C-alpha positions in Angstrom: 75.1 102.0 43.6 73.7 99.3 41.7 75.1 96.8 40.1 75.3 96.0 36.9 75.4 92.3 36.6 77.2 91.4 32.6 77.2 87.8 31.0 80.5 87.7 28.5 79.7 85.5 24.9 83.1 84.6 23.5 84.0 81.6 21.6 87.6 82.5 22.2 88.6 82.1 26.2 91.4 84.5 25.9 88.8 87.5 24.3 86.6 87.0 27.5 89.6 87.4 29.8 90.8 90.6 27.3 87.2 92.1 27.5 86.3 91.1 31.5 89.7 92.1 32.7 88.2 96.1 31.1 84.7 95.3 32.3 85.6 93.9 35.8 88.1 97.0 36.6 84.9 99.4 37.2 83.3 98.8 40.6 79.7 98.5 39.7 80.4 96.1 36.9 80.7 92.3 38.3 80.6 89.6 35.8 78.6 87.0 36.7 79.2 84.4 34.3 81.4 83.4 30.8 79.6 81.3 27.9 82.1 80.2 25.1 78.9 79.0 23.2 74.5 80.2 22.2 73.5 78.0 24.1 75.2 78.1 27.4 74.9 81.8 27.2 71.1 81.5 27.1 71.1 78.7 30.0 73.0 81.2 31.9 70.8 84.2 30.9 67.9 82.2 32.1 69.7 81.0 35.5 72.0 84.2 36.1 69.3 86.5 34.9 72.1 89.0 34.1 71.4 92.6 33.2 72.8 92.7 29.9 75.3 90.4 27.7 77.9 91.5 26.2 79.4 89.6 22.6 82.0 88.9 20.8 79.8 87.4 17.7 83.6 85.1 17.0 82.0 81.8 15.1 78.1 82.6 15.0 79.1 85.3 12.5 77.1 84.0 10.3 74.2 84.4 12.1 74.5 87.8 14.5 70.5 88.6 13.9 68.8 85.0 15.5 72.0 84.8 17.6 71.2 88.5 19.3 67.3 87.8 19.4 68.0 84.2 21.0 69.6 85.9 23.7 67.8 88.6 24.6 65.2 86.0 25.0 67.5 84.0 27.7 65.8 86.2 30.3 63.2 84.9 32.7 60.8 88.4 33.3 61.9 90.1 30.1 64.1 91.1 27.2 68.1 91.2 28.2 69.9 94.5 26.7 72.4 92.9 24.1 76.5 94.5 24.1 77.3 93.9 20.6 81.6 93.7 19.4 82.0 93.7 15.7 84.3 94.5 13.9 83.8 96.5 10.4 81.2 95.1 8.4 78.4 96.0 6.0 75.6 98.8 6.7 72.7 96.8 5.8 73.8 94.0 8.2 74.4 97.2 11.4 70.6 98.3 10.7 69.3 94.8 10.9 70.6 94.7 14.1 69.7 98.0 15.5 66.3 97.2 14.2 65.9 94.5 16.8 65.9 97.0 19.5 67.6 96.5 22.6 71.0 96.1 20.4 74.4 98.9 20.8 76.5 97.7 18.7 80.2 98.7 19.0 83.4 97.9 17.3 86.4 96.2 18.5 89.1 98.4 17.8 86.8 100.8 20.1 88.9 102.2 23.7 88.4 100.8 26.7 86.9 103.6 27.9 84.4 103.7 25.7 83.8 100.1 25.8 83.0 100.5 29.6 80.8 103.9 29.0 78.6 102.2 26.6 77.5 99.6 29.0 77.3 102.0 31.8 74.9 103.5 29.1 72.9 99.8 28.2 72.9 99.3 31.1 70.6 102.4 32.6 68.1 101.3 29.7 70.1 104.0 26.7 71.4 102.3 23.3 74.3 104.2 22.7 75.2 104.4 18.7 78.8 105.3 17.6 79.1 108.2 14.9 81.1 106.4 13.1 78.1 103.6 12.2 75.8 106.6 11.8 77.7 108.5 9.2 78.4 105.2 7.8 74.9 104.3 7.5 74.6 108.0 6.3 75.9 107.1 3.3 73.6 104.7 2.2 70.7 107.1 1.9 69.4 108.7 -0.9 69.2 112.7 -1.3 66.7 114.6 1.0 63.1 114.8 -0.5 61.7 117.5 1.2 58.1 116.3 0.1 57.9 113.1 2.3 56.0 111.5 4.6 58.3 112.2 7.3 59.8 114.6 6.5 56.4 116.9 6.5 55.5 115.9 10.1 59.0 117.9 11.5 59.6 121.9 10.9 62.5 123.2 9.1 65.2 123.5 12.1 62.8 119.9 13.2 64.8 118.6 10.1 67.7 120.6 10.4 68.3 118.9 13.9 67.2 115.5 13.1 69.6 114.8 10.3 72.2 116.0 13.5 71.2 113.6 15.3 70.8 111.0 12.6 74.3 111.8 12.5 75.3 110.3 15.7 75.5 114.0 17.3 74.9 114.0 20.9 72.3 117.5 22.3 74.8 119.5 23.8 77.1 119.0 20.1 74.0 119.8 17.5 73.2 122.9 19.7 77.1 124.3 18.6 76.6 123.5 15.1 73.2 125.4 15.0 74.1 128.6 17.2 71.4 127.5 19.5 71.0 126.5 23.5 71.0 123.2 24.3 67.4 123.0 26.3 66.0 124.0 22.6 67.9 121.4 20.5 66.2 118.9 23.9 63.2 120.5 23.3 63.2 119.5 19.5 63.9 116.6 19.9 61.2 116.2 22.2 59.2 117.2 20.2 61.0 115.2 17.2 60.5 112.2 18.6 56.6 112.5 19.8 55.8 113.2 16.3 57.8 110.9 14.8 57.0 107.9 17.3 60.9 107.6 18.5 62.0 106.5 21.4 65.2 107.3 21.2 68.7 108.1 19.1 69.0 104.0 17.6 65.4 104.2 16.5 65.5 108.0 14.5 69.1 106.4 12.2 67.1 103.4 11.4 64.2 105.7 10.4 66.3 108.0 8.4 67.5 104.9 6.9 64.6 103.3 5.9 62.5 106.5 4.9 64.0 108.9 2.0 65.0 111.4 5.0 68.6 111.4 4.1 71.5 112.6 6.2 73.3 114.1 3.4 73.6 117.7 2.4 74.3 120.7 4.6 72.4 121.9 7.9 71.5 125.2 7.9 
């Protein structure tokens, strides 16, 4: 199995120890470094070439976006993905971080198994987005404008699927909600991403947030 090399970043050594204990118990995860400051973390990123950073923002919380930017850019051979542990915060901050790309947001209250699963997904090249985060962003959106440029590119069924994607639902959950086969949903998702120029579900939420394609209202 491919080893996932992780650098932990937190200003509190107790927090680093707790996160390290959770992730270190996974056979394919290896904690290759720990840092208490942004400067230390960037140095480790350049020297150790980790698979990803796991950050509890702590004292750096006043400059989260810049922190994520600097850490991601610290790799010598390309951007390093970031798993960011945050408490409850504003939808705008979440959006600003997600817009950077290469960063997954996980809540501090997340169960250990969910944190492990999220790190595994990021290491595999995916950016998970929590259902709660997608729904919280959805609350800030206006009502659906059927004449919006974004929506005009999609069929009625694709729009329904798009709304559910942006709510954080998996293909299987969307299939159950719309009473269709998972393979049909997968095909719709591919068509939606192609038409809207999206790479993944995180971009779908951002796209929905910044367009007039609201996530409120019923589907079906």
